[in-house]
C-alpha positions, -999 to +999 in steps of 0.1 A: +273+501+523+238+516+523+252+548+508+268+529+480+235+511+472+217+544+472+243+559+449+241+529+425+203+533+424+205+571+419+230+569+391+212+541+374+177+556+376+173+557+339+183+521+336+158+511+362+131+530+344+138+513+311+138+479+327+105+486+345+088+500+313+100+468+295+084+446+322+052+466+322+050+463+284+054+426+287+026+423+312+000+442+291-023+416+276-020+426+239-028+391+228-065+397+236-065+425+210-046+406+183-022+376+186+003+393+163+008+422+187+026+398+210+056+399+185+058+437+187+054+435+225+082+410+228+105+429+205+099+462+224+105+445+257+138+429+245+150+462+231+142+481+263+158+455+285+189+455+263+193+493+265+187+492+303+213+464+306+238+485+286+232+515+309+236+493+339+270+481+325+283+517+326+285+516+364+323+512+365+326+541+340+304+563+362+326+555+392+357+564+372+341+596+360+332+606+396+368+600+407+382+620+378+359+649+384+366+648+422+404+648+416+402+677+391+380+699+413+392+690+449+416+719+452+400+744+430+365+743+414+368+743+376+333+745+359+348+738+324+357+702+335+320+694+338+310+706+303+313+671+287+292+655+314+264+681+312+254+669+277+236+637+287+211+629+315+233+602+330+263+626+330+242+652+348+235+627+376+272+621+379+278+659+381+252+662+409+269+634+429+303+651+425+290+685+434+274+671+465+307+654+475+325+687+470+299+706+490+290+728+460+255+716+452+244+752+445+268+754+415+246+730+395+225+760+384+255+776+369+267+744+352+233+741+334+246+769+312+271+745+298+244+721+286+238+724+248+203+725+235+191+691+223+188+700+186+223+716+186+237+684+201+219+663+175+232+685+146+268+684+159+269+646+167+247+631+140+263+643+108+264+620+078+298+607+070+312+597+037+328+563+035+355+556+009+367+521+003+400+516-015+405+483-032+440+469-035+438+450-068+470+430-063+456+418-030+423+407-046+441+390-074+463+371-049+432+359-030+415+347-062+446+327-071+447+311-037+410+301-037+414+283-070 
């Protein structure tokens, strides 16, 4: 039981940090500087708490990822199965847990080679997309007739 609690805390360290930063921002007395800063303070706190909550809600996904990686690597260690998880900080925490369970903690240094540089990751995943909307005129005409 204690081991599960420690694993939960370890895998959700970024969530905990965001929640703590949100609480600290809320506790800073910005109202003494200017009353309007309270609005910015509340918005920043809500945003941080929402992001922290979303990260906490991925706990079941993280457990599933751990089970998948363990099953794929139990018989034979396959570094390529970790490449997707090495791209995000939360995924790297999952990788560390899996490697510890497999008894191959020293392989983490080799898996760091699979991590893409930040700007390359941004370029590949944040491309502008073109959206095309097709309008079915007969459908629109039928809607207009029904509304009248």
